[in-house]
N, C-alpha and C positions, 0 to 999 in steps of 0.2 A: 053152078057148083064151083066153077073156077073163080067167080067173084068172091064167094065166101072164103075161099082159101087165101086169096090176095089180101082181103080185109084182115083175116086172122094174122097173117104174116106182118102186116103193118102195125097192128096193135101190139104184137109181140116185140117189134122193134122199139116202139115208143116206151113200152114198159121197161125194156132193157136199158134204154137211155136215161130214164129217170134217176136211177141210182148214181149214174155217172155225173149228171148235173148236180145232184145234191152233194156230191163229194168234192165240189170246187173248194180249194184251200181257202181258209179265212185269212184276212189281212194280218200281217205280222204285228205283234204287240211289243211294247218296250218291256224289258225285264223288270221284275219287281224291285222296288227300292231305288230305282234310278230317279234322280232329280235333275232339273235344269234351273240353274240359278236359285236353288233351294225350293223350286216348285216341284211337287211330286207328279211324275208322269208315268210311273210304273204301271204296267198292265193296260196302258192306253195305246190305241193305234196311232199312226203318224198323224192322221187327220184330227183325231181328238186332242193329241198333244199340241198340235199347231194352234188349235182354237184357244187352249189354255195359255200358251205363250203369247199369242197375239193380243188377247185380252189384257195380259199383264203389260205388254209393250205399249199399248194404246192408251194407257191411263193418262188423263189430261195433266198438263202442267198448270200450276197456279202462279200467276204473275202479280206482283204488288207494286203499286206506286203511291207513295205517301199514304193516304187513308183509304185508298180503293184497291180492290183486288178482283181478278177475273181468271177464267181458265181458257186454255187454248190447247190445240192438239199437239201431240208429240211431233208429228210430221212438220208442222209449221215452224217449230223451233230448230229443225234440222236433225232430229233423232231418227236413226235408221238401224233398227234391231234385226240381227241376222237369225231370224226364227227358223228358216228352212235348214240352215247348216246345223243348228242346235238339235233339231228333230232327227236329222240324218245321223248325227253322232250318237244320240240317245238310242236309236234303234239297234245299233251294233254294240252298245256298251254293256258290260257285264252287270249283273245284279248289284245294286247298292252304289253304283257309280254316281258321282256328282259331276254333271256336264256343265261347262260354263256357257253362258249366253253372252255373246259379244254384241257390242253396239258401236256404231260409228257416227261421226258428226258430219253432216253436209255443211261445210263452211259457208258456201254461198247462200244457202237457205238461212243459216243462222245470222249472217250479216244482214240479209234482207229483212229478217224479222226485227232485229234490233234497230236497224235504220228506220223502220216504220214507227217504232217506239219513240225514237228521237224526233221524228217529224210530228208525232202526236203530242208530245209533252214539252219539248223545248220551246221556250219563248224568250224573246229579247226583253231586257230590262227597259222600263219606261222612265225616261227622265222627266223631271219637273219642267213645266212650261209656265210662262206668264201670260195671263189674259187680262184685259181691261174691263172692269165692271164698275159702272157708275163713276167713271173717270179715275178709279183707284186700281192699281195693279194687284192681282191675286195670283197665287202660285197653285198649280195643280199638284196632286200627290205624286211622288216618285214611287215606283213599284219594282220589286226585285224580279229579275228574270230567272229562268231555269235552263240549265245546260245538262242534257242527258249525257252521261259518260259511257260511250258505246263500248269501248274496249273492256272496261271492268264488268259491264253487264253481260257481254259475250262470254267472258271467262266464268262468271257465275253459272250461266246457263250450260256451258260446256261441262262444267263439273257435275251439275245435276244430271245431265244426259249420261255421262260416263258412269256415274254411280247408281243409275236407275232411280234416282230420287225425283221428286216432282214438285219441289218447292214448299212454300212459296218463295219464288225468286224475286228479290227486290230490285227494281230498276235503279241503277246508280245514277246520281245526279249531284250537281252543286248549284247553289244559288249564285246569281250574277248580280252584283250591286249596280245600281244606276250611277251614271257619271255625274248627273246634276240633280241635286236635292234642294229642298228649301234652305238647308244649312249652308250650302256653298253657292247659292244662286247669286249672280252678280247684281250690283245695284241697277235700278230702273229709273229712267227719266220719263216724265209725262209733260209734254209741251202743249199748252192750251193756246193755240194760235190766235183765236179770236180775243182772248183775254190778255195776250202778251205776257204770259207767265210760264215759268218753268218750275216743275215740282220734282223733287229728288226723294227717292224711296230706297230703303235697303233693309236687309235682315230677313229671317225666315218668315216673318209675318208681313213683310213689305210695309214697314212703318214709315210714315211721313217724317222726313228729316229737315228739309229746307225748301224755301221758295224764293225765286228770283224774278225780277222784271227782265224782259227781253225785248228785242226787236226782231220782227220776222219779215218775210218777203213782201214787196210791194204787190198790189193787185196784178200788175203786168208780169211780175216774176214771183208767183206765190210759192211759199214754202209748202212742199208736198205733204199730204196727209197719209197716215198709215203707220205700220209697225216696221221699225228699222233697227239697226244695231250699229254700234260704234266699231269701225273697221280700221281706223288708224288714229294715232295720237302723237302730236308733235309739240315740243317745247320750242319757243322762239322760232316759229315757222317763217319761211319765205312765202310771199304772196306771188302767185303766178297768174297772169291774166287768162281767164277761161276763153274757150272758143265760142264767144258770144258777141253780138254786135255792140253791146254796151261797153265792152272792154277792148274794142278795136284800137290798135295803135298803142296800147298801154305796155309798159315794160315791167319786168319782175321787180318786186320791192323786197329788199333784204330785211332781216329782223331789226327792230328798232322802234323808236317812238312813233314814227309815221306809218308803221305797217298796219294795213286795214284789218289784219287778223289778230291784232294785239299780241299777247305773249303765249297764247295756247290755242291749239287747233284740235278738235275732236271730229274727225271726218265720219260721216254716216254712210250706210249702204245705199242711200239715195245718191245717185251720181251727182257730184259737184256740190253737195250740200253738207254743211258741217255746223258744229257749235263752236264759237270762238269769241275771244274778247274783241273789243273795239275801242279805238281811241275817241270815237264819236259818241260819248255817253249821252248826249242830248237826243240821240235816236231811240234810246230805250223807251219802250212803251208804245212804239209806233210800228207801222208796216213800212219799213224804210230800206230793207236790204234787197239783194238780188236773189233771194231764196234761202240764204243761210239764217242761222239763229245767232243773233249778236247778244253778248253779255258784257257787263262792265268788267274791266280787266281783273280786278280782285275777285269778282264772283267766278269768272272763268277759271282762274287759277285754283280757287277752292274746289270747284267741281272737278277739274282735271285730276286733282290729287285723290279723288274718291271714286271715280269710275274706272272701268277697264275696257280694253278691247273685247268686244263681245257683249257689253252691256246693252240692254234693250232700250230703245227710245220710241215711245208712242207720240205721234203728233196728231192731235185731234182739233176739230174746228171750234170747240167750245171757247 
């Protein structure tokens, strides 16, 4: 009998507690007509309003570069929307209130994002180069480079973030012109060592302009093969004895009729080797020098007036 009484009492207690549990207060809702950044959030709970605002804030940004475009997240570009503060303000706002939604910019994140754009799209200009094909110089194409303008791109993105817009934001850039193109490429010399001939080319198409007989190095002092450039040019040069056994005991020779360099010297990037005139015209057509390229004095003067420091010189065995 006592057990029945206890069970009845427990059942009565549970039945009495049920109405108390059912009467737990519902979560507060935002007053009717309240908006946040124009988004209606009236009659919504805080959790529901937060979802609405987060969906709005997370809309992707569209980035464009030249003919391509793609999307990225708001967080990646540095957008930080203060959703929590806006919801808190909306909960206590009177009906019909327009609550602002504030957004800040993470400057470090924005800089990092634009720096990655710069790394991805910037490229150096490509200058024209000269190559030798079938003993004829050919010029490669020059190509423009691209320089992403980071500051202007950051300012555009910052404006989009602050205005809650999402683009497309165009990556700002400028073209970078190459320094060397076929139009300004310096003249080119091709020396055919085995044939004892020098060929001169110039212009954007590297057209053949002149050919001269030359003397080159003796077998014991061969003129080097390869691709070189003119690094120095002198009128009426002095001849100074090189540090070589064949010139031991020799003295410098001033400009004049007996100077072994003639009246013009065009020194190459090959150490101690140059193109020059010679008073010994009988050596032209032979391998007679100590490595340099000899020309008749009038020919050397003609060539000197048409080449520049930086002009390319190919020396081949043909």
